[in-house]
DOLOVO-737956 format. One line per field, with one value per residue (C-alpha): chain; x, y, z. Coordinates in nm, 3 decimals. Layout:
REM DOLOVO-737956
chain = [A, ...]
east = [X, ...]
north = [Y, ...]
up = [Z, ...]
REM end
This chain:
REM DOLOVO-737956
chain = [A, A, A, A, A, A, A, A, A, A, A, A, A, A, A, A, A, A, A, A, A, A, A, A, A, A, A, A, A, A, A, A, A, A, A, A, A, A, A, A, A, A, A, A, A, A, A, A, A, A, A, A, A, A, A, A, A, A, A, A, A, A, A, A, A, A, A, A, A, A, A, A, A, A, A, A, A, A, A, A, A, A, A, A, A, A, A, A, A, A, A, A, A, A, A, A, A, A, A, A, A, A, A, A, A, A, A, A, A, A, A, A, A, A, A, A, A, A, A, A, A, A, A, A, A, A, A, A, A, A, A, A, A, A, A, A, A, A, A, A, A, A, A, A, A, A, A, A, A, A, A, A, A, A, A, A, A, A, A, A, A, A, A, A, A, A, A, A, A, A, A, A, A, A, A, A, A, A, A, A, A, A, A, A, A, A, A, A, A, A, A, A, A, A, A, A, A, A, A, A, A, A, A, A, A, A, A, A, A, A, A, A, A, A, A, A, A, A, A, A, A, A, A, A, A, A, A, A, A, A, A, A, A, A, A, A, A, A, A, A, A, A, A, A, A, A, A, A, A, A, A, A, A, A, A, A, A, A, A, A, A, A, A, A, A, A, A, A, A, A, A, A, A, A, A, A, A, A, A, A, A, A, A, A, A, A, A, A, A, A, A, A, A, A, A, A, A, A, A, A, A, A, A, A, A, A, A, A, A, A, A, A, A, A, A, A, A, A, A, A, A, A, A, A, A, A, A, A, A, A, A, A, A, A, A, A, A, A, A, A, A, A, A, A, A, A, A, A, A, A, A, A, A, A, A, A, A, A, A, A, A, A, A, A, A, A, A, A, A, A, A, A, A, A, A, A, A, A, A, A, A, A, A, A, A, A, A, A, A, A, A, A, A, A, A, A, A, A, A, A, A, A, A, A, A, A, A, A, A, A, A, A, A, A, A, A, A, A, A, A, A, A, A, A, A, A, A, A, A, A, A, A, A, A, A, A, A, A, A, A, A, A, A, A, A, A, A, A, A, A, A, A, A, A, A, A, A, A, A, A, A, A, A, A, A, A, A, A, A, A, A, A, A, A, A, A, A, A, A, A, A, A, A, A, A, A, A, A, A, A, A, A, A, A, A, A, A, A, A, A, A, A, A, A, A, A, A, A, A, A, A, A, A, A, A, A, A, A, A, A, A, A, A, A, A, A, A, A, A, A, A, A, A, A, A, A, A, A, A, A, A, A, A, A, A, A, A, A, A, A, A, A, A, A, A, A, A, A, A, A, A, A, A, A, A, A, A, A, A, A, A, A, A, A, A, A, A, A, A, A, A, A, A, A, A, A, A, A, A, A, A, A, A, A, A, A, A, A, A, A, A, A, A, A, A, A, A, A, A, A, A, A, A, A, A, A, A, A, A, A, A, A, A, A, A, A, A, A, A, A, A, A, A, A, A, A, A, A, A, A, A, A, A, A, A, A, A, A, A, A, A, A, A, A, A, A, A, A, A, A, A, A, A, A, A, A, A, A, A, A, A, A, A, A, A, A, A, A, A, A, A, A]
east = [-4.333, -4.132, -3.812, -3.940, -4.025, -3.682, -3.523, -3.726, -3.620, -3.259, -3.292, -3.464, -3.191, -2.925, -3.093, -3.038, -2.677, -2.611, -2.796, -2.599, -2.278, -2.380, -2.480, -2.148, -1.956, -2.156, -2.110, -1.736, -1.710, -1.909, -1.695, -1.381, -1.519, -1.623, -1.287, -1.109, -1.321, -1.259, -0.888, -0.884, -1.094, -0.955, -0.595, -0.512, -0.793, -0.574, -0.320, -0.576, -0.748, -0.411, -0.363, -0.703, -0.635, -0.271, -0.146, 0.186, 0.359, 0.571, 0.776, 0.678, 0.855, 0.709, 0.870, 0.914, 0.918, 1.222, 1.482, 1.471, 1.730, 1.824, 2.051, 2.341, 2.115, 1.843, 1.601, 1.412, 1.490, 1.323, 1.047, 0.770, 0.398, 0.202, -0.112, -0.368, -0.321, -0.530, -0.301, -0.324, -0.101, -0.118, -0.142, 0.099, -0.150, -0.411, -0.571, -0.665, -1.031, -1.005, -0.838, -1.110, -1.374, -1.191, -1.148, -1.522, -1.598, -1.340, -1.468, -1.794, -1.610, -1.356, -1.319, -1.018, -0.909, -0.919, -0.774, -0.447, -0.611, -0.494, -0.669, -0.435, -0.538, -0.905, -0.839, -0.646, -0.944, -1.184, -0.979, -0.982, -1.362, -1.440, -1.210, -1.469, -1.585, -1.226, -1.175, -1.469, -1.313, -0.987, -0.932, -0.781, -0.449, -0.448, -0.503, -0.174, 0.031, 0.300, 0.211, 0.329, 0.195, -0.137, -0.170, -0.126, -0.389, -0.629, -0.582, -0.656, -0.986, -1.119, -1.337, -1.404, -1.757, -1.615, -1.431, -1.690, -1.710, -1.904, -1.718, -1.804, -1.651, -1.343, -1.290, -1.291, -1.046, -0.819, -0.814, -0.753, -0.460, -0.294, -0.356, -0.225, 0.097, 0.192, 0.418, 0.321, 0.329, 0.425, 0.225, 0.116, -0.090, -0.438, -0.498, -0.254, -0.362, -0.669, -0.807, -1.108, -1.201, -1.522, -1.331, -1.090, -1.375, -1.569, -1.267, -1.170, -1.520, -1.514, -1.159, -1.282, -1.444, -1.158, -0.886, -0.541, -0.670, -0.552, -0.528, -0.194, -0.009, 0.203, 0.425, 0.509, 0.819, 0.767, 1.001, 0.942, 1.185, 1.009, 1.257, 1.561, 1.847, 1.587, 1.794, 2.090, 1.867, 1.747, 1.426, 1.258, 1.092, 0.719, 0.570, 0.452, 0.807, 0.970, 1.332, 1.538, 1.560, 1.940, 1.976, 1.698, 1.931, 2.142, 1.843, 1.669, 1.987, 1.965, 1.610, 1.413, 1.083, 1.037, 0.785, 0.987, 1.053, 1.424, 1.639, 1.694, 1.919, 2.185, 2.166, 1.860, 2.046, 2.391, 2.260, 1.987, 2.115, 2.094, 1.761, 1.571, 1.581, 1.501, 1.176, 0.901, 0.840, 0.501, 0.421, 0.170, -0.032, -0.184, -0.410, -0.377, -0.529, -0.263, -0.512, -0.388, -0.560, -0.394, -0.104, 0.085, 0.368, 0.677, 0.913, 0.796, 1.101, 1.318, 1.259, 1.542, 1.815, 1.846, 2.110, 2.248, 2.399, 2.693, 2.477, 2.324, 1.983, 1.977, 2.312, 2.199, 1.892, 2.113, 2.347, 2.045, 1.909, 2.247, 2.254, 1.893, 1.943, 2.242, 2.050, 1.751, 1.979, 2.041, 2.383, 2.482, 2.238, 2.442, 2.466, 2.202, 2.359, 2.574, 2.730, 2.844, 3.013, 3.104, 3.319, 3.525, 3.886, 3.988, 3.742, 3.592, 3.246, 3.014, 2.856, 2.634, 2.610, 2.380, 2.339, 2.079, 1.986, 1.749, 1.528, 1.410, 1.083, 1.289, 1.227, 1.505, 1.531, 1.749, 2.069, 2.257, 2.356, 2.550, 2.795, 2.909, 2.837, 2.875, 3.229, 3.371, 3.700, 3.816, 4.093, 4.343, 4.173, 4.383, 4.719, 4.795, 4.818, 5.052, 5.293, 5.298, 5.360, 5.661, 5.790, 5.718, 5.894, 6.191, 6.180, 6.156, 6.254, 6.190, 6.517, 6.496, 6.146, 6.175, 6.067, 6.013, 5.658, 5.654, 5.409, 5.499, 5.448, 5.534, 5.530, 5.179, 5.025, 4.817, 4.988, 5.014, 5.013, 4.912, 4.639, 4.866, 5.149, 5.003, 5.265, 5.496, 5.857, 5.763, 5.940, 5.852, 6.047, 5.814, 5.828, 5.564, 5.376, 5.353, 5.254, 4.954, 4.861, 4.866, 4.751, 5.042, 4.966, 5.325, 5.469, 5.257, 5.348, 5.718, 5.676, 5.531, 5.814, 6.072, 5.896, 5.933, 6.303, 6.272, 6.426, 6.469, 6.237, 6.275, 5.986, 5.851, 6.042, 5.895, 5.748, 5.982, 5.825, 5.667, 5.287, 5.339, 5.381, 5.003, 4.986, 5.241, 5.044, 4.726, 4.896, 4.998, 4.665, 4.482, 4.657, 4.450, 4.127, 4.129, 4.023, 3.937, 3.636, 3.638, 3.499, 3.187, 2.931, 2.695, 2.662, 2.711, 2.972, 3.134, 3.511, 3.551, 3.650, 3.996, 4.078, 4.080, 4.375, 4.717, 4.981, 5.253, 5.016, 4.747, 5.007, 5.092, 4.721, 4.666, 4.915, 4.687, 4.348, 4.254, 4.245, 4.074, 3.730, 3.649, 3.341, 3.273, 3.316, 3.661, 3.760, 3.635, 3.842, 4.147, 4.129, 4.062, 4.375, 4.593, 4.436, 4.487, 4.845, 4.811, 4.548, 4.283, 3.967, 3.663, 3.374, 3.126, 2.751, 2.660, 2.830, 2.629, 2.385, 2.135, 1.848, 1.492, 1.380, 1.052, 0.882, 0.984, 1.250, 1.620, 1.767, 2.100, 2.420, 2.478, 2.781, 3.003, 3.123, 3.493, 3.654, 3.795, 4.147, 4.188, 4.561, 4.837, 5.016, 5.392, 5.506, 5.739, 5.552, 5.739, 5.626, 5.265, 5.299, 5.424, 5.116, 4.895, 5.077, 5.018, 4.644, 4.663, 4.821, 4.537, 4.310, 4.556, 4.804, 4.703, 4.808, 4.595, 4.309, 4.051, 4.192, 3.909, 3.657, 3.845, 4.124, 3.940, 3.714, 3.689, 3.677, 4.049, 3.990, 4.261, 4.164, 4.236, 4.023, 3.996, 3.861, 3.843, 3.751, 3.486, 3.205, 2.844, 2.654, 2.365, 1.987, 1.970, 1.987, 2.055, 2.389, 2.517, 2.883, 2.937, 3.266, 3.204, 3.387, 3.363, 3.427, 3.561, 3.667, 3.824, 3.895, 3.903, 3.882, 4.013, 4.359, 4.541, 4.284, 4.064, 3.707, 3.549, 3.637, 3.409, 3.406, 3.202, 3.165, 2.972, 2.971, 2.878, 2.944, 2.956, 3.260, 3.555, 3.415, 3.474, 3.125, 3.227, 3.415, 3.119, 2.908, 3.181, 3.195, 2.822, 2.874, 3.156, 2.942, 2.650, 2.873, 3.046, 2.737, 2.914, 2.834, 2.474, 2.433, 2.555, 2.353, 2.157, 2.280, 2.046]
north = [-6.587, -6.788, -6.638, -6.283, -6.374, -6.510, -6.194, -5.975, -6.184, -6.142, -5.760, -5.742, -5.941, -5.682, -5.380, -5.483, -5.561, -5.210, -5.056, -5.264, -5.156, -4.792, -4.823, -4.987, -4.704, -4.440, -4.628, -4.651, -4.279, -4.192, -4.429, -4.258, -3.916, -4.029, -4.191, -3.872, -3.652, -3.881, -3.872, -3.494, -3.448, -3.720, -3.760, -3.402, -3.209, -3.037, -2.940, -2.773, -2.605, -2.456, -2.331, -2.162, -2.005, -1.932, -1.587, -1.416, -1.223, -0.928, -0.695, -0.331, -0.038, 0.295, 0.625, 0.730, 1.084, 1.278, 1.391, 1.750, 2.026, 2.223, 2.516, 2.470, 2.545, 2.296, 2.535, 2.375, 2.524, 2.252, 2.035, 1.798, 1.855, 1.527, 1.499, 1.233, 1.061, 0.832, 0.600, 0.345, 0.042, -0.087, -0.461, -0.658, -0.712, -0.448, -0.320, 0.036, -0.066, -0.211, 0.106, 0.317, 0.121, 0.178, 0.545, 0.579, 0.422, 0.637, 0.956, 0.909, 0.925, 1.207, 1.538, 1.593, 1.877, 1.820, 2.157, 2.003, 1.751, 1.780, 1.670, 1.370, 1.274, 1.282, 1.070, 0.815, 0.785, 0.751, 0.463, 0.288, 0.283, 0.243, -0.035, -0.220, 0.101, 0.181, -0.166, -0.106, 0.223, 0.056, -0.110, -0.458, -0.309, -0.053, -0.327, -0.483, -0.168, -0.177, -0.030, 0.329, 0.371, 0.210, 0.443, 0.750, 0.620, 0.558, 0.911, 1.054, 0.866, 1.023, 1.326, 1.639, 1.510, 1.190, 1.378, 1.647, 1.524, 1.663, 1.781, 1.452, 1.254, 1.476, 1.395, 1.025, 1.098, 1.288, 0.994, 0.753, 0.963, 0.936, 0.563, 0.516, 0.699, 0.424, 0.143, -0.217, -0.287, 0.072, 0.308, 0.658, 0.925, 0.989, 1.274, 1.395, 1.754, 1.874, 1.523, 1.575, 1.348, 1.260, 1.153, 0.950, 0.774, 0.698, 0.555, 0.349, 0.199, 0.098, -0.034, -0.389, -0.272, -0.048, -0.278, -0.128, 0.176, 0.249, 0.533, 0.649, 0.939, 1.152, 1.455, 1.786, 2.004, 2.319, 2.611, 2.767, 3.049, 3.127, 3.191, 3.228, 3.036, 2.842, 2.839, 2.687, 2.438, 2.311, 2.147, 1.811, 1.681, 1.624, 1.277, 1.383, 1.465, 1.179, 1.096, 1.355, 1.245, 1.261, 1.036, 0.781, 0.484, 0.573, 0.605, 0.292, 0.096, 0.217, 0.086, 0.402, 0.398, 0.627, 0.845, 0.880, 1.229, 1.309, 1.610, 1.797, 2.083, 2.189, 2.049, 1.834, 1.681, 1.663, 1.474, 1.271, 0.938, 1.073, 1.255, 0.990, 0.723, 0.355, 0.274, 0.071, -0.269, -0.421, -0.772, -0.719, -1.030, -1.050, -1.312, -1.473, -1.164, -0.944, -0.775, -0.671, -0.894, -0.782, -0.569, -0.640, -0.432, -0.643, -0.358, -0.020, 0.158, 0.422, 0.793, 0.994, 1.122, 1.493, 1.748, 1.997, 2.298, 2.513, 2.823, 3.012, 3.124, 3.437, 3.554, 3.458, 3.680, 3.969, 3.945, 3.911, 4.234, 4.400, 4.302, 4.403, 4.732, 4.816, 4.762, 4.955, 5.250, 5.302, 5.454, 5.387, 5.389, 5.127, 4.871, 4.596, 4.317, 4.231, 3.910, 3.824, 3.514, 3.468, 3.165, 2.993, 3.000, 2.712, 2.461, 2.607, 2.603, 2.865, 3.073, 3.271, 3.352, 3.561, 3.714, 3.978, 4.125, 4.395, 4.250, 4.430, 4.501, 4.672, 4.397, 4.265, 3.891, 3.608, 3.536, 3.319, 3.091, 3.384, 3.336, 3.005, 3.061, 3.427, 3.546, 3.897, 4.080, 4.110, 4.367, 4.428, 4.190, 3.907, 4.076, 3.854, 3.561, 3.763, 3.845, 3.482, 3.375, 3.606, 3.424, 3.077, 3.154, 3.305, 3.650, 3.803, 3.674, 3.774, 3.974, 4.107, 4.233, 4.606, 4.727, 5.075, 5.190, 5.417, 5.471, 5.240, 5.321, 5.030, 5.055, 4.983, 4.961, 5.186, 5.369, 5.146, 5.320, 5.291, 5.513, 5.652, 5.733, 5.847, 6.106, 6.002, 6.006, 5.966, 5.675, 5.524, 5.230, 4.992, 4.641, 4.369, 4.473, 4.837, 4.725, 4.539, 4.814, 5.087, 4.851, 4.903, 4.787, 4.849, 4.622, 4.336, 4.416, 4.411, 4.073, 3.942, 4.104, 3.938, 3.604, 3.663, 3.751, 4.130, 4.328, 4.673, 4.937, 5.235, 5.459, 5.360, 5.032, 4.699, 4.470, 4.181, 3.884, 3.567, 3.537, 3.211, 3.417, 3.440, 3.060, 3.051, 3.307, 3.108, 2.794, 2.957, 3.140, 2.808, 2.685, 2.945, 2.853, 3.126, 3.004, 2.649, 2.486, 2.523, 2.177, 2.303, 2.033, 2.154, 2.041, 2.264, 2.497, 2.749, 2.767, 3.131, 3.261, 3.289, 3.576, 3.446, 3.665, 3.536, 3.809, 3.982, 4.272, 4.032, 3.867, 4.187, 4.274, 3.932, 4.021, 4.290, 4.126, 4.283, 3.981, 3.658, 3.650, 3.467, 3.377, 3.525, 3.178, 3.142, 3.477, 3.352, 3.034, 3.242, 3.459, 3.151, 2.984, 3.283, 3.333, 2.973, 2.955, 2.777, 2.499, 2.522, 2.380, 2.302, 2.530, 2.328, 2.375, 2.049, 1.965, 1.667, 1.396, 1.304, 1.059, 1.142, 1.052, 0.886, 1.223, 1.337, 1.576, 1.589, 1.260, 1.098, 1.183, 0.952, 1.115, 1.415, 1.546, 1.613, 1.914, 1.842, 1.958, 2.046, 2.119, 2.269, 2.578, 2.518, 2.856, 2.964, 3.039, 3.368, 3.479, 3.396, 3.599, 3.900, 3.888, 3.862, 4.163, 4.346, 4.279, 4.406, 4.731, 4.777, 4.847, 4.973, 5.189, 5.546, 5.473, 5.158, 5.153, 5.050, 5.249, 5.503, 5.225, 4.986, 5.192, 5.221, 4.920, 4.700, 4.377, 4.397, 4.332, 4.264, 4.298, 4.368, 4.589, 4.584, 4.765, 4.615, 4.776, 4.586, 4.617, 4.632, 4.305, 4.357, 4.377, 4.726, 4.678, 5.050, 5.013, 4.701, 4.741, 5.052, 5.077, 5.007, 4.912, 4.619, 4.687, 4.393, 4.315, 4.022, 4.036, 3.847, 3.897, 3.895, 3.926, 3.724, 3.443, 3.452, 3.325, 3.457, 3.577, 3.809, 3.841, 4.108, 4.167, 4.465, 4.454, 4.723, 5.063, 5.383, 5.508, 5.341, 5.423, 5.157, 5.020, 4.675, 4.781, 4.948, 4.638, 4.415, 4.625, 4.565, 4.191, 4.187, 4.393, 4.153, 3.856, 4.010, 4.202, 4.536, 4.874, 4.891, 4.525, 4.558, 4.365, 4.620, 4.655, 4.503]
up = [-6.059, -5.814, -5.950, -5.883, -5.529, -5.469, -5.609, -5.377, -5.083, -5.185, -5.211, -4.871, -4.712, -4.825, -4.658, -4.293, -4.370, -4.498, -4.208, -3.966, -4.133, -4.115, -3.751, -3.678, -3.841, -3.655, -3.332, -3.391, -3.459, -3.148, -2.948, -3.078, -2.992, -2.647, -2.593, -2.707, -2.485, -2.196, -2.263, -2.281, -1.971, -1.754, -1.865, -1.981, -1.821, -1.561, -1.825, -2.050, -1.758, -1.663, -2.018, -2.014, -1.678, -1.751, -1.646, -1.678, -1.403, -1.512, -1.293, -1.342, -1.176, -1.068, -0.974, -0.612, -0.469, -0.581, -0.327, -0.202, -0.222, 0.092, 0.168, 0.410, 0.711, 0.619, 0.449, 0.160, -0.181, -0.392, -0.247, -0.348, -0.313, -0.298, -0.507, -0.593, -0.925, -1.144, -1.339, -1.617, -1.671, -2.026, -2.079, -2.292, -2.576, -2.503, -2.823, -2.902, -2.908, -2.556, -2.428, -2.587, -2.394, -2.065, -2.153, -2.213, -1.876, -1.697, -1.861, -1.675, -1.343, -1.386, -1.564, -1.787, -2.011, -2.384, -2.491, -2.607, -2.840, -3.197, -3.514, -3.525, -3.171, -3.266, -3.574, -3.367, -3.136, -3.430, -3.573, -3.234, -3.212, -3.582, -3.690, -3.901, -4.070, -4.161, -4.311, -4.545, -4.659, -4.755, -5.091, -5.111, -5.224, -4.941, -4.684, -4.796, -4.732, -4.456, -4.116, -4.149, -4.502, -4.411, -4.113, -4.332, -4.576, -4.287, -4.157, -4.501, -4.516, -4.195, -4.265, -4.063, -4.001, -3.854, -3.580, -3.510, -3.151, -2.859, -2.548, -2.376, -2.662, -2.659, -2.292, -2.382, -2.664, -2.422, -2.180, -2.467, -2.584, -2.245, -2.227, -2.578, -2.489, -2.244, -2.356, -2.284, -1.909, -1.828, -1.612, -1.708, -1.535, -1.666, -1.424, -1.158, -1.106, -0.918, -0.862, -0.637, -0.346, -0.529, -0.842, -0.634, -0.454, -0.773, -0.950, -0.644, -0.625, -0.991, -1.029, -1.093, -1.415, -1.525, -1.653, -1.590, -1.399, -1.046, -0.793, -0.653, -0.496, -0.727, -0.664, -0.826, -0.774, -0.565, -0.492, -0.148, -0.226, -0.555, -0.839, -0.614, -0.782, -0.983, -1.300, -1.113, -0.931, -1.267, -1.378, -1.422, -1.738, -1.743, -1.779, -2.125, -2.236, -2.046, -2.115, -2.308, -2.670, -2.677, -2.369, -2.416, -2.467, -2.162, -1.932, -2.064, -1.993, -1.633, -1.592, -1.662, -1.852, -2.149, -1.968, -1.647, -1.519, -1.495, -1.422, -1.747, -1.641, -1.390, -1.033, -1.105, -1.400, -1.241, -0.937, -1.112, -0.977, -0.620, -0.643, -0.840, -0.569, -0.624, -0.799, -0.637, -0.796, -0.876, -0.991, -1.270, -1.353, -1.701, -1.857, -2.200, -2.360, -2.208, -1.976, -1.633, -1.377, -1.054, -0.935, -0.615, -0.471, -0.416, -0.320, -0.199, -0.335, -0.174, -0.211, -0.360, -0.132, -0.058, -0.156, 0.094, -0.080, 0.025, -0.014, 0.280, 0.157, 0.376, 0.240, -0.109, -0.073, 0.030, -0.268, -0.498, -0.351, -0.397, -0.765, -0.825, -0.642, -0.858, -1.181, -1.049, -0.968, -1.342, -1.277, -1.638, -1.929, -2.119, -1.839, -1.829, -1.619, -1.318, -1.182, -0.828, -0.681, -0.314, -0.238, 0.030, -0.100, 0.125, -0.023, -0.339, -0.181, -0.328, -0.053, -0.287, -0.657, -0.867, -1.206, -1.283, -1.617, -1.736, -2.007, -2.320, -2.135, -1.859, -1.602, -1.378, -1.447, -1.317, -1.508, -1.258, -1.545, -1.688, -1.401, -1.551, -1.921, -2.020, -2.102, -2.073, -2.090, -1.728, -1.761, -1.482, -1.238, -1.392, -1.337, -1.040, -1.283, -1.508, -1.225, -1.111, -1.471, -1.468, -1.162, -1.301, -1.632, -1.448, -1.613, -1.265, -0.923, -0.564, -0.558, -0.916, -0.996, -1.069, -1.414, -1.558, -1.621, -1.927, -2.216, -2.505, -2.874, -3.098, -3.474, -3.608, -3.261, -3.035, -2.750, -2.441, -2.104, -1.741, -1.597, -1.325, -1.573, -1.908, -2.010, -2.293, -2.173, -1.807, -1.640, -1.302, -1.161, -0.975, -0.839, -0.863, -0.549, -0.660, -1.011, -0.868, -0.625, -0.892, -1.172, -1.409, -1.763, -1.870, -1.601, -1.736, -2.098, -2.016, -1.846, -2.173, -2.370, -2.146, -2.196, -2.571, -2.539, -2.578, -2.292, -2.451, -2.591, -2.822, -2.921, -3.261, -3.266, -3.363, -3.104, -3.160, -2.984, -3.118, -3.129, -2.940, -2.621, -2.603, -2.596, -2.316, -2.118, -2.171, -2.047, -1.720, -1.681, -1.710, -1.395, -1.209, -1.390, -1.654, -1.997, -1.887, -1.727, -1.351, -1.274, -1.094, -1.015, -1.288, -1.650, -1.955, -1.809, -2.044, -2.086, -2.193, -2.535, -2.685, -2.917, -3.272, -3.374, -3.273, -3.289, -3.088, -3.013, -2.888, -2.666, -2.480, -2.455, -2.298, -2.026, -1.879, -1.947, -2.280, -2.510, -2.401, -2.235, -1.913, -1.711, -1.369, -1.218, -1.377, -1.227, -0.889, -0.915, -1.010, -0.697, -0.478, -0.614, -0.529, -0.185, -0.067, -0.190, -0.524, -0.501, -0.771, -0.616, -0.828, -0.729, -0.527, -0.485, -0.306, 0.023, 0.151, 0.048, 0.318, 0.348, 0.453, 0.807, 0.905, 0.940, 0.592, 0.721, 0.640, 0.756, 0.827, 0.645, 0.349, 0.183, 0.239, -0.094, -0.068, -0.228, -0.572, -0.653, -1.021, -1.003, -0.794, -0.925, -0.922, -0.796, -0.518, -0.194, -0.154, -0.500, -0.410, -0.090, -0.288, -0.513, -0.205, -0.062, -0.390, -0.352, 0.005, -0.112, -0.364, -0.066, 0.197, 0.007, -0.077, -0.436, -0.445, -0.694, -0.427, -0.134, -0.138, -0.078, 0.151, 0.309, 0.639, 0.601, 0.913, 0.713, 0.616, 0.246, -0.013, -0.377, -0.742, -0.960, -1.337, -1.641, -1.988, -2.317, -2.511, -2.760, -2.650, -2.693, -2.453, -2.491, -2.642, -3.019, -3.067, -2.888, -3.066, -3.158, -2.944, -2.757, -2.387, -2.067, -1.826, -1.459, -1.255, -0.898, -0.714, -0.341, -0.014, 0.361, 0.624, 0.474, 0.744, 0.759, 0.448, 0.485, 0.171, -0.178, -0.372, -0.750, -0.928, -1.301, -1.436, -1.818, -2.070, -1.914, -2.114, -1.919, -1.744, -1.399, -1.132, -1.065, -0.938, -0.622, -0.443, -0.512, -0.368, -0.050, 0.005, -0.038, 0.219, 0.457, 0.411, 0.492, 0.796, 0.914, 0.890, 0.735, 0.611, 0.706, 1.065, 1.321, 1.529, 1.886, 2.142]
REM end
């Protein structure tokens, strides 16, 4: 009994010891926790608080208003119209689900069109707001697929019923689509057309609850002169299109964003670096979640500089009316187009240029680009280059330049003759000046023969010159701008077309403009080069770059664009003067081909006319392949002190009637205010 009592006492004595040990352990653990918490709060509290509150500042750029385009007298040809815009800046780590929530909130404040939504767009929106539902539809294996493959599987699992949205839901989807198109920390427009004052006010009042959304002022290109020269002025990409796909890397390297609007054609493209300006810069502050907390402007940017063109808009309107009037007159059922260039031969500045074409629906439409891109046979208008080639190759000289004009019949070739001397056996001795005035084909052919080493002719004999003569002619012609790019300050210029066949017959045809094809602008550069004595200037459309003043008007001069010399023709000055005299006799000699039009003209015009045989390639499919004629004209005035050259090309005529010369006279009259364009007496 006593032993049992002692045992119980021993067992009781062990219980407090264990409890004490347990309490000690618990106490130690609590002490460690308290110590750790104290350490974190007291010693490293500030550090962890900074981590929690940590934000990241990123520099974001935004577009500024694009520079304007003016004519030489300060009239606006391309302007900007400001408009309210609601924008969205995407955070660094913003999820599709988060954007969908903002889109839903924004849809209650603004109206947007959803007409352009595609089925894919609706499915993208469905995925954004139904992420958990989509996960349940995927098998374990499908969840392991790489991104692009998984996305395609997800799209396939969305049914028509899933995306049978109401109009209100489609508006949210449309806003989400625009948000989703933005790259991280880039800004895109949610709505920048027809934003009402009410919408602007409602969005402004709720910006604190619309992460990434802001209000701004945007711009859209306007054309005060309607479609006048619009194709030459060029265009600008939309924000939706952004950077051209073939130039993305180049633009990104220059600091552009993928959705930036840039010039995508002609002057807008050529002078993109001038017109685009310097972007504004914003410090965008994001939190740990990548959400945009605040945006502060650090640099307001600089609007694009302005272009001042060489063109006088009033004169441009007149030559456009001349071209349109000619086509509306329907003087030739085959003809469906006309091209005109007026230029300053002393600088290369273009004073006016137009191309008009009758469409298949019988409307007169702009084809100014045809001036620099469309190529035609120019005929005798190029004979000035042939004569000067004769001088440069030494086959004629200023004291030995008489050749016999006579119809030529070579073996295996068509009869070659001049219009003024068509009778076989008839021989007329003429010099270079007379050859230009009367437009002798034979004179030009014999120059080519002499270049090829053949100085004699017998009826039915073989044309015994090398086909390489055509290459030699082309080389000299190119010094005047024929068959090569002119260097105009526009992209995508054509360089004409060379005849594919290379033969002796083609060589002599080349000598009087019946082989290679040239653009109207090349023909204009050719006449300019002869008129100014041998300097080939690049045609120029922009003369100055100017800033914008405080009132938004044309500001101070930034840059004067100097004339660009392409090359100097190495020809004797006396030879050049003889060709100029030949052009003068075209209009002032009774035998001249343009004497009937300009013989008594007060503007003192010198010129060269041309006719080329061709094949119809216009808009009338019923005439394709028909034999037609091109009528051409190059001229300048006044002869003693040239101010202007005029080039006219009228392709696709049913007869070889001179249609270009009367058009040219109207252009000269419009420029000098003479004839039908004379300023009324006060």
